[in-house]
C-alpha positions in Angstrom: 22.4 -16.2 -22.7 23.1 -19.8 -23.3 21.5 -22.6 -21.2 24.4 -23.3 -18.9 24.9 -19.6 -18.0 21.1 -19.2 -17.4 21.1 -22.3 -15.2 24.0 -21.0 -13.1 22.4 -17.6 -12.8 18.9 -18.9 -11.9 20.1 -21.5 -9.4 23.1 -19.8 -7.8 24.2 -16.2 -8.7 20.7 -14.6 -9.0 19.5 -15.6 -5.5 22.8 -14.6 -3.9 22.8 -11.1 -5.5 19.1 -10.4 -5.0 18.3 -8.0 -2.3 15.6 -8.9 0.3 12.3 -7.0 0.0 11.9 -4.0 2.2 8.8 -3.8 4.4 6.1 -1.1 4.3 2.7 -0.9 6.0 -0.5 0.3 4.5 -4.1 1.2 5.5 -7.0 -0.1 3.5 -9.5 2.6 4.6 -13.1 1.9 4.2 -16.6 3.1 5.3 -20.1 1.7 5.0 -21.4 -1.8 5.1 -21.7 -4.8 2.7 -22.8 -3.6 -0.8 -22.5 0.1 0.2 -18.9 -0.2 1.3 -16.4 2.3 -0.2 -12.6 2.5 -0.1 -10.4 5.5 0.2 -7.7 6.0 -2.4 -5.1 8.8 -2.5 -2.8 9.9 -5.2 0.9 9.4 -4.8 3.0 12.5 -4.5 5.4 11.7 -7.3 3.4 10.2 -10.2 -0.2 11.0 -9.1 -1.2 7.3 -9.5 -3.9 6.0 -7.2 -2.7 4.1 -4.1 -3.7 3.4 -0.5 -1.9 5.2 2.3 1.4 3.4 3.1 4.8 4.0 4.4 7.8 2.6 6.3 7.5 1.1 9.8 7.8 3.7 12.6 10.1 3.0 15.5 8.0 2.6 18.7 4.7 1.8 16.9 3.3 -1.6 16.0 2.8 -2.2 12.3 -1.0 -1.5 12.4 -0.4 1.7 14.4 2.1 2.8 11.8 -0.4 2.1 9.0 -2.9 4.2 10.9 -0.4 7.0 11.2 0.1 6.9 7.4 -3.7 7.0 6.9 -3.7 10.3 9.0 -0.7 11.9 7.2 -1.7 10.9 3.6 -5.5 10.9 3.8 -6.7 12.7 6.9 -8.2 9.6 8.7 -8.8 10.4 12.4 -10.2 8.6 15.4 -10.2 5.3 13.6 -8.9 1.8 14.4 -6.8 -0.6 12.3 -7.0 -4.3 12.5 -4.4 -6.0 14.7 -3.4 -8.5 11.9 -2.8 -7.7 8.3 -5.7 -8.6 5.9 -3.2 -9.3 3.1 0.0 -8.0 1.5 1.2 -6.9 -1.9 4.6 -6.3 -3.5 5.8 -3.6 -5.8 9.1 -2.0 -6.9 9.6 1.4 -5.3 11.6 3.9 -7.4 14.3 5.7 -5.4 15.5 9.2 -6.0 18.6 7.6 -7.6 16.4 6.0 -10.2 17.0 2.5 -8.9 14.0 0.4 -7.8 13.9 -1.7 -4.6 11.5 -4.5 -4.0 9.0 -3.8 -1.3 6.5 -6.0 0.5 3.5 -4.1 1.9 1.4 -5.4 4.8 -2.2 -4.2 4.5 -4.3 -3.4 7.6 -8.0 -2.7 7.3 -9.1 0.7 8.8 -12.7 1.5 9.4 -12.9 5.2 8.9 -14.7 7.1 11.7 -13.6 10.6 10.9 -12.0 12.3 7.9 -10.2 15.7 8.4 -10.0 18.3 5.6 -6.7 19.5 7.1 -4.0 16.9 7.3 -0.2 16.9 6.8 -0.2 16.0 3.1 -3.5 17.6 2.1 -1.9 20.0 -0.4 0.1 17.2 -2.0 -2.6 14.5 -2.6 -6.1 14.0 -3.9 -8.4 11.5 -2.2 -11.4 9.7 -3.5 -14.0 7.3 -2.1 -14.7 4.4 -4.6 -16.2 0.9 -4.7 -14.0 -2.1 -4.5 -14.4 -2.8 -8.2 -13.5 0.8 -9.1 -10.5 0.7 -6.7 -9.2 -2.6 -8.4 -9.4 -0.8 -11.7 -7.6 2.3 -10.4 -4.6 0.8 -8.6 -1.6 -0.5 -10.5 -0.3 -3.4 -8.3 -1.8 -6.7 -9.3 -1.8 -8.1 -5.7 -3.5 -4.9 -4.4 -6.1 -5.3 -7.2 -6.7 -8.8 -5.9 -7.2 -7.5 -2.3 -9.9 -5.1 -3.6 -11.5 -7.8 -5.8 -11.8 -10.0 -2.8 -13.9 -7.3 -1.2 -16.3 -6.7 -4.0 
């Protein structure tokens, strides 16, 4: 593309045609103190990659409450509390069933895990694993989520 067209695209057409990011909420589940702290990762249902529990906001719930609901459904976290404010955020492109990707911003809430159930809604669709912050940063794909874990190591 020539310079004039690139300039028009970058300064005018691209921003107009770009869709705003959708919002998700996520739970950064952890247990233990200081150097013995571990974080709970789960596999995604579609690709099996390592992620933290996350999902779309839920009508009638605050964002941190929705993140806690996702922690229950995807990882079996029970009787635990999520921080009131997000501890960070990360972005990624979510692949839709149509094959298209949409940009998503994910607000991350810390959840200190008090109880973990073996029987939870997605227990037969996901694997879960406790890991250190360093291990988690190596296992997740999203650069900003890696940074959140590295900040906790």
